[in-house]
C-alpha atoms as one frame of an Amber mdcrd trajectory, in Angstrom:
protein
 282.331 213.536 -41.668 280.418 210.557 -41.440 279.389 208.809 -45.034 278.295
 205.219 -45.943 278.093 202.563 -43.704 278.952 204.618 -40.788 275.602 206.494
 -41.030 273.980 203.430 -40.457 272.188 202.351 -37.175 270.776 199.138 -36.272
 267.845 198.865 -33.844 265.361 196.126 -32.742 261.926 196.346 -32.026 259.833
 194.554 -28.859 259.215 191.644 -31.430 262.874 190.977 -32.228 262.763 192.516
 -35.775 266.005 194.232 -36.671 265.836 197.515 -38.629 268.680 199.381 -40.413
 268.173 203.063 -39.974 269.979 206.403 -41.419 269.952 208.144 -38.232 272.622
 209.619 -35.987 272.191 208.315 -32.764 275.414 209.369 -31.399 276.522 205.514
 -30.250 273.157 205.506 -27.930 271.411 201.998 -28.561 267.738 202.569 -28.888
 264.792 200.226 -29.608 262.619 200.801 -32.839 259.859 202.288 -30.446 262.021
 204.694 -28.611 262.515 206.390 -32.158 260.705 209.536 -33.273 258.288 209.147
 -36.001 260.396 210.839 -38.285 263.630 208.658 -37.589 261.136 205.506 -38.056
 260.475 207.011 -41.713 264.144 206.486 -42.285 264.178 202.745 -41.283 263.822
 199.642 -43.275 262.839 196.172 -41.699 266.151 193.965 -42.540 263.912 191.078
 -42.545 262.118 192.332 -45.824 265.614 192.776 -47.332 266.725 189.205 -46.445
 263.580 187.426 -46.752 264.055 185.579 -43.670 263.277 186.094 -39.972 266.998
 185.176 -38.937 269.775 185.075 -41.362
């Protein structure tokens, strides 16, 4: 059973912003735009956490 960090998926949007999401993507890479509305609600913009565009 997955828990903690293993539950996190990292995706980018078309503008290059990075999001960390608690979704089960089964190892498939997706862009933010490809996520369902429910999946998008489970994502956080990494740039808002770190406070810079590139870290």
